[in-house]
N, C-alpha and C positions, 0 to 999 in steps of 0.2 A: 237900191235903197232898201228894198224889203229885206235883203240879206243882212245889211248893216243893222237895221232895226232889230231883227231877230238876234243878231250877235250881241248887241248891247243889252237886250233883255236877259240873255243867257248869262252875260257877265255880271249883271246886277243880281241875278238869282244866286250865283256862286258867292258873291260878296256877302249877301244876307245870310246864306247858309254858314259861311265861314265865321261870320260874326257871332252867330248863335252858338256855334261849336266852341269858340274861344270863351264866350261868356259863361258857358256851362262847364268849362274845364277847370281843373285845379291848377294853380300856379305852381312852378317847380318847387318852391320853398314851403308850400302849404302842408301842414301836418295832418295826420290822420285823426280827425276829431269826431266825436259822436254827433248824432242828429241834434240840431239846435231846437230851442223852444218853438220856433216858428214851424218846425216840421212835425211837432207832436201830433197835430191833427191828422197828418198823412199816416203816421204810424198806426193809427186806429184802423187803417185799411187792412192791416195784416193781423189775422186772428191769432191771439196769444194762447188760447186754451183749446183750440181744435185745429186740425190741418186745413191749410188754405194757401193760395198763392200770393196774396197781398195785392199791392198796387200794380200799375201797368209795367210792362217789360221795360227794364232799364231804370225804373224809379228806385228811390231809396228803400221802399218797402217791398220791392220785387223779391219774392221768396224769402222775405225777412232780412235782406242784405244788410241794411244799416239800422235795423230795429233793435233798440236797446232792451235790456232786461229789467231787473229790479234795482240795480245799483245806479247811483247818481254819477254823472261825469266829474272829472277832475280829482278823483280819489287815487290813492296808491293802489297798485294791482293786488289782487287776492293771491294767496299762496297757491302753487300748483299742487294738486293731489296726484301722487303716483301710486296707485293701488298695489298692495302687497310689498311695497318698499318703504323705507324710512328716509327721513331727511337727516343730513349730516350737520350736527351742530358746529358752531364756531365760537371763538372768543376773540375779543379785540386785543391786539398786541401791536403797539407802536403805530397805530393808525391803520393796520391791516386787519381784515377779517381772516383769521387763521383757522384753517381746517386741517384735520389729521386723518389721513387715509392709510390703512394697512393692507398691503397686497398679500393675499394668503390663500391657501387651499380651504375651500368651504364645502359644506354639505347643503344641498338645496332640495326641498321636497317638491318635485315638479307636479306630482299628484299625491293624494293621500297614500301613505305607506311606500312611496317610490322616492327614496332618498338617493340623490345622485352626487357624485364627487365632481365638483366644478372648481374653477379658480375665480376669485372675486376680490372684494374689498370689505373689510370690517364685518366679516362673517356672512356676507350676502353676495349673491350673484343674480341679477346685476347688483352693483354697489349702491350705496345710499345716494339720494338725490342732493345735489348742491344747489341752493337757491341764493342768488345775489342780486344786486341792483346796479344799473349802469352808473359809472363813476366810482364804484367801489375799488379799493385796493385789496387784492386777494392774495393770500399766501396759503399754499398747500404743502404740508409736510408729509412726505410719503415714506412709510416704513416698509421695507421689503422683507417679508417673511416667506417668500417663495424659495424653492431650491435652486433658483437660477436668477441671473440679473434681470432687471426690468427697468422701465421708464414710465413717465406719465405724459401723454399727449393730450392737450386741450383742443379738441377737434373743432376747427372753424374759427378759433380765436385769432385776432390780429395782435400778436404779441412780439416781444423781442425774440430774435432768432434763437438765442441761447436757451430760451425757455420752451422750445418747441417739442422737446422730448423724443427726438429720433436718435436711437443709439448709434454712436460713432459718427453721426453726421453733425449733430449739434451738441452732444454731451457724451461723457463716459457713463455707461449704464450703472444703475444703483445695484451694488452687489448684495447677495443674500446676507441678511442680518444688518445691513446698513440703511441709511435714510438719505433722502434728497429733498431739496426745497425748491418750489416753483412759485414765482411771483408775477403778477400781472395787474395792470390798472385797466379797468374795463371801460370801453367806450361804445360797445355794441349792445344790442338787445336781441333776445330770441331764444330758441331752443338749441343748445349745443350739448356736447357730451365729452367725457374723458375716457381714455383707454390707454393701455400700453401700446407702443409701436412695435409689436411682435405678433406675427400672424398666429402662431400656435396659442399664445396666451389669450389672444382675442377669441379664438375658436373655442377655448375652454370657458368662456363666459365673462371675461373681464371688460366691463363697461359700466358707465353710470351717467345719469343725466346732469347737465350743467345748465341751469336755467338762469338767464339774465333778464330781470324784469326792467321795464322802463320806470322812470321815477313817477310818472303819472300814467294811468291806464290808457291804452289805446282805445279809440272809440269805434263803435259803442263798447262800453266796458262789459265784461262778462261776469256772470254770477258764479259759474263753475269753470274750473280750469284743470283738465286732466292731462296726464302724460303717460304713455306706454312705450315699452321697448320690445320689439319683436326679435326673437332669436331662434336658432335652429341647431340641433345637435344630432350626431349619430351615436346612439347608445345601443349596443348589440344585446341580444337576449342573454339573460343570466349575468349581465355585466352592469356595473353602476358607475362607470367612468366613460366619458365620451371618447370616441375615436376621432381625434382632431385631423387625421389625414384622409378620412373617408368623406366622399362628397355625395353619398346617398343618405339623406337625412330622414329621420323617423320620429323625432321629438321636436315640437314647435311650441314656443312659450311666449307669453306676454308678461313682462315684468317678472320673469322667472317661474311662472306657473303655466300649466296647460289647462285648458278648459276641461271639465267644469270647475276646476280649482281656482280659476281666475276670479277675483273679487269684482262684482258688478260696479258700474259707475252709476251712482244714485243721484238723480237730478230732480229739482223741483219744477213742476209744470209751469211754463211761462218764462223760464229763465233763458238767458243767452248763455251758450256753452261754447267753450273752446276745447278741442281735443288735439293733443300733440302726439305724433307717431314717429318714433325713431326706428328705422330698420337696421338692426345690427346683425342680420343674418349673414351667413358665410358667402352664399352666392345666389340667393333667391330674391326676386322682387315680390312684393305683396300688394295686390289690389284690395285695399281695405274698404269695406262696404258697411254702411249703417242702414238699418231698416226704418221705415216710417217717416223719414225726414229728408229734406234737401239742405245741403250745406254749401258754404262758400269757402274755397281754399284761400287762406289769408296769409300763410307764411311758409317758409322753407328753412333749410339749414343755414341759409344766409340771412334770415331775419324776416321782418314784416314786408308783405307785398302791398303796394299802393292799391286802394280800393278799385281804381279804374281797371286793374288787371286781375281782380278776383274772378275765379271761375266757379260756377255752380255745378253741383253734382251730388251723387250719393255713393260714388266709389272713386277712390284716388289711388293711383299706383305709387308706391313708395319703394324706390330702388335701394340697393345696398348702400349704406352710409348716408342715406338721405333722411331728411325730416320733412314732414308735411303737417301743417297746422290747418284745421278747418273749424269754422264756427257756424252755429245755427241757433235759431230760437226753438226751444223744446216745447212745441205746442201740440204734440200728439201723444196723449197719455198711454202708458202701457210699458211692457218689458220688451225692448227692441234688441234684436241680435246685432252685434257689431263684430265683424270677423273678416279674415282674409278670404278671398273668393277663389284662391287656388284650392282645388278640391282635396288634394292630399294634405294640404296644410290645415284642414279642418278635422284631422284625425290624430290619434295618439298611437305611438309606437307601432308602426305598420310592419309587423313581423310575422303575423299569422299567415298560414296558407289560405288561398282564396279559390273560389269556384267549386264545382261539384266533385272534382277529383280529390279534394281533401275530406270528403264526407261519405265515402263508401265504406261498407262493411268489409270484413275480411273476404267474404265470398263474392265481392264485386257488386253486390246489390246496394241501392241507395238507401240511406237511413230514412228518407222522406221522399215521397213521389215528386215533390216540387223540385228536388235537386236534379231531376232529369233535364231541366231547362238550362242550357249553357249560360254560365255566369251567375246562376242563382244559388244561394244568395252570396254576394260578395261580403266579406267581412267589412264592417264599417270602420275598422281601425280604432274603435273606442274600446274602453275596458269592458270586461265581463261585468255583470251586475255587481255593484259595490257591496262590500261587507258592511255590517252595522257600524263597525268602528270607522270605516272610511266615510260612510254617510254622515256620521256624527260630526266629523271634521268639516264636511261640506256645508252642513246645516248650522254649524256653530256660529257662523258669521252673521252679524245683524243685517248686512246688506242684502241677504237673500230672503229675508222674512216676507211671506205673503206671495212668493212666486208660485207658478203653476205646479200641480203635483207632478213629481218625478222629472222636474226641470233638468236635473243633473244628467239625464240620459239623452238630452237633446243637442249636446255640443261637446267638442273636444278641440285640442290643438290651439291654433291662433284664433280664439273665439272668446268673447265675453258678452256681457249684456249691459245695455244702457237703459236704466230704469227711469222712466219719466213719470213721476208720481204727483198727484194733486197735493197741495200744501199740507193738508192735514195728514194724509197718508205718508208723505215724505217725513214729516216730523216724527210720526210714530215709528217708522222704520229706523230712522237715525237715532232714536232714543232707545232702540233695542227691544221694542215691543214685539212679541210673537203674534203674527197675524195669521189668519186661516189661509190655507193653500188657495191660490188663485185670486187673492184679494186685489192684486195689482193688474189683473188682465181684464180690460173692459170688453164687453160683448160676450156672445155665447160661443161655446165650443162648436165648430162646424159639424163634428161627428154627432153631437147631441141634437143639433138642428135636423140632421138627416134622419135620425131615429124618430124624432117627433113627426117629421113629414111622412115617414113610412107608416106611422100609426094614425095618420089622418088628423094630427093635432095642429 
């Protein structure tokens, strides 16, 4: 009898637990919505203007998971910002949003004074960003100005087979000087992309973002929405054209530029932010890491992930041809590094000799006694000090105003900066005001603190 009583108690416990689980779960048809008014009180548990963990583990406010930003729910999504790229305009023709793409040889300045010969679209590599809305009918007219046939593949889209853009499998390639037309009615949402279905052409830089917005913002709605494309090239010394057959890569870019020429992501403190990352590298994955914040992975190249499956982190691995979207509340002010954590991918044009062997005099003696230590100093893979003309280009962008002195020496390759600025500072930067160096870096320089300590201050 005692056994039976214990067994029934256990059974009742399981039933109660299952009921609680079901009551707290989303139904299969439930949409991803922002926090309701009833949850606003809980949202105050998550600090909006300084770092903090928020509510209990698993709650809506846990690490800011479902904490909204400044925008109200139920509005249309904001446009995606793809730094250093442009948006492709369209015109309405017979109920279609009609876009015109020209496949052509382009020049792209990966770093100041480093013009490279790439292949792209409409004068740019990557090509311009296409932004559309679920339910749209889209027509893309492709003009081929390349010296060989090409096609257009809308990567990840569920469309009619004949529009899939695979040469000789679904279509006759577009010949040089000719054009082709692709049409699709959209029923998906998320971060997709376009490219030719030709390996060499893709290796030469031909890709562009294809963003499909939902009709109403996913919840919680974001205040900033950024997108970046990671790419890699092998460009040999004294050459300006990639070697598309070489698999030893030495140039790494975000949206067609290498750090420090990548334009920072400027964010208002307290905002909810989405960052979309497409890895269009030839064969390298990229563990993308952001400093100072914890994010939630909310989407892939297949679209939105249900909130119950979101994963927290500060680094996400993005494989070749994959997309990862992550969101966070930008509650920690300052200039935060956002970069690939593959060490060689944080460098530019790794072609210099390394180690002490490259720094001996003709008589075999070291130029500096420090060079006697094996491996010191390895070349960092970054450029030599920038010329005035190069620095002028770096500092000409309003998005870098007020950054730490000599910030340009701190990063290269797959590297940019997420600048989380208090509202007044954000407005001044975006208005183009020239701020004093270091204006956006809270706290003291650790080196200066050490000097003051040594002086007994």
